[in-house]
KEKE-3310 file (N, C-alpha, C; in steps of 0.2 Angstrom, whole numbers, plus 5000, padded with zeros to 4 digits):
npx = (4521:4523:4523:4538:4551:4563:4575:4581:4573:4569:4562:4550:4545:4548:4559:4556:4547:4547:4544:4551:4556:4546:4541:4550:4548:4535:4536:4542:4532:4522:4527:4528:4515:4513:4508:4516:4529:4538:4553:4556:4563:4571:4580:4590:4595:4596:4599:4614:4620:4615:4620:4634:4635:4631:4641:4650:4643:4634:4624:4615:4611:4596:4585:4577:4565:4552:4537:4519:4514:4523:4534:4551:4555:4565:4574:4583:4595:4600:4616:4624:4634:4626:4609:4604:4592:4597:4609:4605:4597:4607:4615:4606:4603:4616:4616:4605:4610:4619:4611:4603:4594:4592:4581:4574:4564:4562:4555:4553:4547:4540:4539:4532:4543:4553:4561:4555:4559:4553:4557:4558:4565:4571:4573:4568:4569:4575:4588:4595:4601:4594:4577:4563:4561:4558:4561:4554:4556:4556:4563:4566:4572:4577:4580:4581:4576)
npy = (5223:5219:5204:5194:5196:5190:5179:5186:5198:5214:5224:5223:5229:5238:5252:5260:5262:5255:5263:5270:5261:5256:5261:5256:5242:5241:5245:5233:5224:5229:5227:5213:5209:5212:5206:5193:5196:5188:5180:5169:5152:5148:5138:5141:5154:5154:5142:5138:5147:5143:5130:5133:5140:5131:5122:5127:5128:5121:5114:5103:5101:5094:5094:5103:5113:5120:5126:5124:5137:5145:5148:5144:5129:5123:5109:5106:5098:5098:5098:5102:5102:5104:5106:5118:5131:5144:5143:5136:5146:5156:5150:5148:5162:5165:5157:5163:5176:5173:5174:5185:5199:5217:5221:5211:5199:5189:5175:5164:5148:5135:5119:5102:5092:5100:5115:5130:5142:5156:5166:5181:5190:5204:5215:5232:5242:5257:5254:5246:5241:5232:5226:5227:5213:5198:5185:5171:5160:5145:5138:5123:5115:5101:5089:5096:5099)
npz = (5448:5431:5421:5423:5412:5409:5419:5430:5430:5436:5433:5425:5414:5398:5392:5382:5366:5350:5339:5330:5321:5314:5302:5292:5293:5289:5276:5271:5274:5266:5253:5253:5251:5238:5221:5214:5219:5225:5221:5207:5205:5217:5220:5211:5215:5229:5235:5232:5241:5253:5254:5254:5266:5276:5276:5285:5297:5311:5304:5294:5278:5272:5263:5250:5243:5232:5239:5238:5241:5236:5244:5249:5255:5267:5273:5287:5298:5314:5320:5330:5346:5357:5360:5363:5362:5359:5353:5342:5336:5334:5324:5314:5311:5306:5294:5287:5285:5275:5263:5264:5260:5258:5266:5279:5287:5301:5309:5323:5326:5336:5332:5332:5333:5329:5325:5318:5306:5299:5285:5277:5264:5255:5241:5239:5230:5229:5234:5227:5210:5205:5201:5212:5222:5231:5243:5250:5263:5272:5285:5292:5306:5312:5325:5337:5353)
capx = (4526:4520:4526:4545:4553:4569:4576:4582:4570:4567:4558:4544:4543:4554:4561:4553:4544:4551:4540:4556:4558:4540:4540:4554:4545:4529:4538:4543:4525:4518:4530:4526:4508:4512:4507:4522:4535:4543:4557:4556:4569:4575:4585:4596:4597:4597:4602:4621:4621:4613:4625:4640:4634:4630:4648:4654:4639:4632:4617:4615:4605:4593:4581:4575:4560:4547:4531:4513:4513:4529:4540:4556:4555:4572:4574:4589:4596:4605:4622:4628:4636:4620:4603:4601:4589:4601:4614:4602:4595:4613:4617:4601:4604:4622:4613:4601:4615:4622:4607:4598:4594:4592:4575:4573:4560:4563:4551:4555:4541:4542:4535:4532:4549:4558:4560:4554:4561:4550:4561:4556:4570:4570:4575:4562:4569:4580:4594:4599:4600:4589:4570:4561:4559:4560:4561:4550:4560:4554:4569:4564:4578:4576:4585:4581:4571)
capy = (5222:5215:5197:5194:5195:5185:5176:5191:5205:5217:5230:5221:5233:5241:5259:5264:5258:5254:5266:5273:5256:5253:5263:5251:5236:5242:5244:5226:5221:5231:5223:5206:5208:5213:5200:5191:5199:5183:5178:5162:5148:5149:5133:5144:5160:5153:5135:5138:5151:5139:5125:5136:5142:5125:5119:5130:5129:5115:5113:5099:5102:5088:5094:5110:5112:5125:5123:5126:5144:5149:5148:5139:5125:5120:5105:5105:5094:5101:5094:5105:5098:5104:5108:5124:5135:5150:5141:5134:5152:5159:5146:5150:5169:5165:5154:5168:5181:5171:5175:5190:5205:5223:5220:5205:5197:5182:5173:5157:5145:5129:5113:5096:5089:5104:5123:5132:5149:5159:5171:5185:5195:5206:5222:5236:5247:5262:5252:5242:5242:5226:5227:5225:5206:5195:5177:5168:5154:5142:5134:5118:5112:5095:5087:5101:5097)
capz = (5442:5425:5421:5422:5405:5410:5425:5435:5428:5442:5431:5422:5408:5395:5393:5376:5361:5344:5333:5324:5316:5311:5294:5288:5294:5286:5269:5269:5274:5260:5247:5254:5248:5230:5217:5210:5222:5227:5215:5204:5205:5223:5220:5208:5218:5236:5237:5233:5247:5259:5254:5256:5273:5280:5277:5291:5303:5313:5301:5288:5273:5271:5257:5249:5237:5232:5241:5234:5242:5233:5248:5248:5261:5267:5279:5290:5304:5319:5321:5336:5352:5362:5357:5366:5357:5358:5348:5335:5333:5331:5318:5308:5309:5302:5288:5284:5283:5268:5258:5266:5256:5262:5271:5281:5293:5303:5315:5325:5329:5339:5329:5337:5334:5326:5326:5311:5305:5293:5283:5271:5263:5248:5239:5238:5225:5228:5237:5222:5203:5203:5202:5218:5223:5237:5244:5256:5265:5278:5287:5297:5309:5315:5330:5342:5358)
cpx = (4522:4524:4534:4547:4559:4570:4576:4579:4567:4562:4551:4541:4549:4555:4558:4550:4549:4548:4545:4557:4552:4539:4544:4551:4539:4530:4539:4536:4521:4521:4528:4519:4507:4512:4514:4529:4540:4546:4556:4563:4573:4581:4591:4599:4599:4601:4610:4623:4620:4618:4632:4640:4634:4637:4652:4649:4637:4625:4619:4609:4602:4589:4579:4570:4555:4541:4525:4512:4518:4535:4545:4557:4562:4572:4581:4589:4601:4610:4627:4629:4630:4615:4600:4598:4593:4606:4611:4600:4601:4615:4612:4602:4610:4620:4610:4605:4618:4617:4602:4599:4593:4587:4575:4569:4562:4559:4553:4548:4543:4537:4535:4539:4555:4557:4560:4555:4558:4554:4558:4562:4569:4573:4568:4563:4575:4587:4598:4597:4595:4582:4568:4559:4561:4560:4558:4553:4557:4559:4566:4570:4576:4581:4586:4575:4567)
cpy = (5218:5208:5198:5192:5190:5183:5182:5198:5208:5222:5228:5224:5236:5248:5263:5259:5258:5257:5268:5268:5254:5255:5258:5244:5236:5242:5237:5222:5223:5227:5216:5204:5210:5207:5199:5194:5194:5180:5171:5159:5149:5144:5136:5150:5159:5147:5135:5142:5147:5133:5127:5137:5136:5121:5121:5131:5122:5113:5108:5100:5096:5088:5101:5109:5118:5122:5126:5134:5148:5150:5143:5135:5121:5116:5104:5101:5097:5096:5097:5100:5098:5106:5114:5129:5141:5149:5139:5141:5156:5156:5148:5157:5169:5163:5160:5174:5179:5173:5181:5196:5211:5223:5213:5204:5190:5181:5166:5155:5138:5124:5107:5093:5093:5111:5125:5140:5151:5165:5174:5190:5197:5213:5226:5241:5251:5260:5247:5243:5237:5229:5224:5217:5204:5187:5176:5161:5151:5137:5129:5115:5107:5093:5092:5099:5104)
cpz = (5437:5426:5420:5415:5404:5417:5431:5434:5434:5440:5429:5416:5405:5396:5387:5371:5355:5338:5328:5319:5312:5304:5290:5288:5289:5278:5267:5269:5268:5253:5247:5251:5241:5226:5214:5213:5223:5221:5213:5206:5211:5223:5216:5212:5225:5238:5237:5239:5253:5260:5257:5264:5278:5281:5283:5297:5305:5311:5295:5284:5271:5264:5256:5243:5238:5234:5237:5235:5239:5237:5247:5255:5261:5274:5281:5296:5308:5320:5326:5342:5357:5358:5360:5361:5355:5353:5342:5332:5330:5325:5312:5306:5304:5295:5284:5281:5277:5262:5259:5261:5260:5267:5272:5287:5294:5309:5317:5328:5331:5336:5334:5338:5330:5327:5319:5311:5299:5291:5277:5270:5256:5247:5237:5232:5225:5231:5233:5215:5201:5204:5209:5217:5230:5237:5250:5258:5272:5280:5293:5300:5314:5320:5336:5347:5360)
residu = (MET:ALA:GLY:ARG:ARG:TRP:ASP:ASP:ASP:GLU:ARG:GLY:GLU:GLY:VAL:ALA:ASP:ALA:ARG:ALA:PHE:ALA:PRO:GLY:ALA:ALA:GLU:LEU:VAL:ASP:ALA:MET:GLN:ARG:PRO:ASN:TRP:VAL:ALA:GLU:GLU:PRO:GLU:LEU:HIS:LEU:LEU:PRO:HIS:LEU:GLN:ARG:SER:CYS:GLU:SER:LEU:PRO:LEU:GLU:LEU:VAL:ASP:ALA:ARG:VAL:SER:GLU:ASP:GLY:SER:TYR:ASP:VAL:GLU:LEU:ARG:TRP:ALA:GLY:GLU:THR:ASP:ARG:ILE:GLY:GLU:VAL:ARG:ALA:ALA:VAL:PHE:ALA:LEU:VAL:GLY:GLY:PHE:ALA:GLU:VAL:TYR:THR:TYR:LEU:ARG:GLN:ARG:ARG:GLY:ALA:ASP:ALA:VAL:VAL:PHE:GLU:VAL:VAL:THR:GLY:ILE:LEU:GLY:GLU:GLU:SER:SER:PHE:SER:PRO:HIS:GLY:HIS:ALA:VAL:ARG:LEU:THR:VAL:ALA:GLY:VAL:ARG)
# end
């Protein structure tokens, strides 16, 4: 058996691949590489959604600013009862749901004293009356071991 994937994994491997989803993911990756695809002024377009969502989540909004690479860097503090990563991840997914567009990518990384979630979300064209655009957001959640 290959390596265990969770505590009581008896199989060691999956049942299929995810090729059926690859074309949609590739469309987002292609858009992410277009010059000037990331929308300007995330403090106007995203911050109100982040503030509203944090009111009902165990996340405190500490700071938000545009970084040199154009991403919107958002510092959050975990205010949950426990710091189990599954609870943190669920809250962050709810937070992202408040500003997510039609296509969304999210990746979790562990930092030295925080958890960082990289988010790219956008509209590619046919699914909206708005021109294709996106947002690149880096959510850093402090207070998580």
